[in-house]
MARTI-862921 format. One record per residue (C-alpha): z, y negated, x negated; residue in three letters. Coordinates in nm, 3 decimals, padded with zeros to 5 digits. Each point is the difference from the previous one (the first is absolute). Layout:
# residues N
         Z         Y         X   rest
         Z         Y         X    ALA
...
//
This chain:
# residues 105
         Z         Y         X   rest
    01.395   -00.279   -00.911    MET
   -00.250   -00.280    00.007    GLN
   -00.167   -00.044    00.337    PHE
   -00.257   -00.250    00.119    PHE
    00.003   -00.068    00.372    ASP
   -00.344   -00.089    00.126    ARG
   -00.031   -00.185    00.323    GLN
   -00.357   -00.037    00.123    PRO
   -00.149   -00.348   -00.013    ARG
   -00.136   -00.023    00.352    HIS
    00.191   -00.049    00.322    ALA
   -00.062    00.336    00.163    SER
    00.245    00.206   -00.204    VAL
    00.023    00.359    00.114    ARG
    00.368    00.073   -00.024    TYR
    00.203    00.257    00.176    HIS
    00.377   -00.030   -00.044    PRO
    00.023    00.372   -00.072    TYR
   -00.289    00.013   -00.248    MET
    00.070   -00.024   -00.371    GLN
   -00.296    00.028   -00.236    LEU
    00.042    00.034   -00.375    LEU
   -00.306   -00.001   -00.228    VAL
    00.032    00.152   -00.347    TYR
   -00.251   -00.184   -00.214    THR
   -00.097   -00.128   -00.345    ALA
   -00.201   -00.307   -00.107    PRO
   -00.270    00.209   -00.173    TRP
   -00.061    00.226    00.302    CYS
   -00.326   -00.080    00.185    ARG
    00.092    00.219    00.300    ASP
    00.337   -00.177    00.020    CYS
   -00.169   -00.340    00.019    ARG
   -00.225    00.130    00.279    GLU
    00.299    00.143    00.191    ALA
    00.188   -00.331   -00.021    LYS
   -00.312   -00.195    00.098    ARG
   -00.034    00.225    00.309    PHE
    00.363   -00.062    00.097    LEU
   -00.029   -00.375   -00.058    ASP
   -00.327   -00.027    00.196    GLU
    00.153    00.179    00.297    HIS
    00.327   -00.190   -00.006    GLY
    00.222    00.296   -00.087    ILE
    00.324   -00.091   -00.178    ALA
    00.100    00.220   -00.293    TYR
    00.215    00.014   -00.310    THR
   -00.190    00.063   -00.325    ALA
    00.173    00.205   -00.269    ILE
   -00.161   -00.039   -00.341    ASP
    00.039    00.329   -00.189    ILE
   -00.046   -00.185   -00.332    GLU
    00.293   -00.240    00.044    THR
    00.234    00.176    00.244    THR
    00.237    00.242   -00.173    PRO
   -00.035    00.357    00.131    SER
   -00.288   -00.087    00.238    ALA
   -00.248    00.222   -00.189    ALA
    00.253    00.285    00.006    GLN
    00.043   -00.050    00.376    GLU
   -00.376    00.043    00.048    VAL
    00.003    00.317   -00.215    MET
    00.299    00.139    00.188    LYS
   -00.154   -00.053    00.344    ASN
   -00.370    00.057   -00.068    VAL
    00.008    00.245   -00.289    GLY
   -00.238   -00.208   -00.213    LYS
   -00.047   -00.356   -00.115    MET
   -00.236   -00.123    00.269    ALA
   -00.002   -00.353    00.133    ILE
   -00.022   -00.175    00.234    PRO
    00.253    00.175    00.216    GLN
    00.124   -00.121    00.336    PHE
    00.348    00.087    00.121    VAL
    00.004   -00.064    00.373    LEU
    00.347    00.033    00.150    ASN
    00.092    00.245   -00.275    GLY
   -00.319    00.211    00.023    LYS
   -00.223    00.006   -00.308    TRP
   -00.371   -00.052    00.068    VAL
   -00.287   -00.011   -00.249    GLN
   -00.231   -00.271    00.136    PRO
   -00.301    00.097   -00.209    TYR
   -00.193    00.305   -00.105    LYS
   -00.127    00.037   -00.359    PRO
   -00.374   -00.053   -00.007    GLY
    00.004   -00.142    00.352    ARG
    00.229   -00.300   -00.041    GLY
    00.222   -00.163    00.259    PHE
    00.017    00.181    00.334    LEU
   -00.066   -00.296    00.229    TYR
   -00.040    00.187    00.328    LYS
    00.297    00.231   -00.058    GLU
    00.233   -00.278   -00.115    MET
   -00.117   -00.223    00.286    GLY
    00.093    00.272    00.249    ALA
    00.334    00.064   -00.171    LEU
    00.091   -00.369   -00.005    LEU
   -00.140   -00.093    00.343    GLY
   -00.298   -00.203   -00.123    VAL
   -00.301    00.025    00.227    SER
   -00.347   -00.005   -00.149    GLY
    00.115    00.055   -00.359    ALA
   -00.297    00.128   -00.198    SER
   -00.221   -00.085   -00.296    ARG
//
């Protein structure tokens, strides 16, 4: 599998030794770019998995979600859809889930 570890650029990285965040994504996905921007802005480390270039990544999404819908977060093994069709990225909900205060747009 091809993974891309993303470490936030600013000093206040939110990292918990027991938190592992995977982000299933694709370059053409607008909601994926917004999800990664949110994580980067809030200093949350994650591993991006590109479904276009990582063998079996798309099948993994289908197996766990039941449809091809990205972005998908996998937080400590739990699959979470960080957006809602027609509504976009769920800033408040993802902020609460990831311990980011004041996350909204």
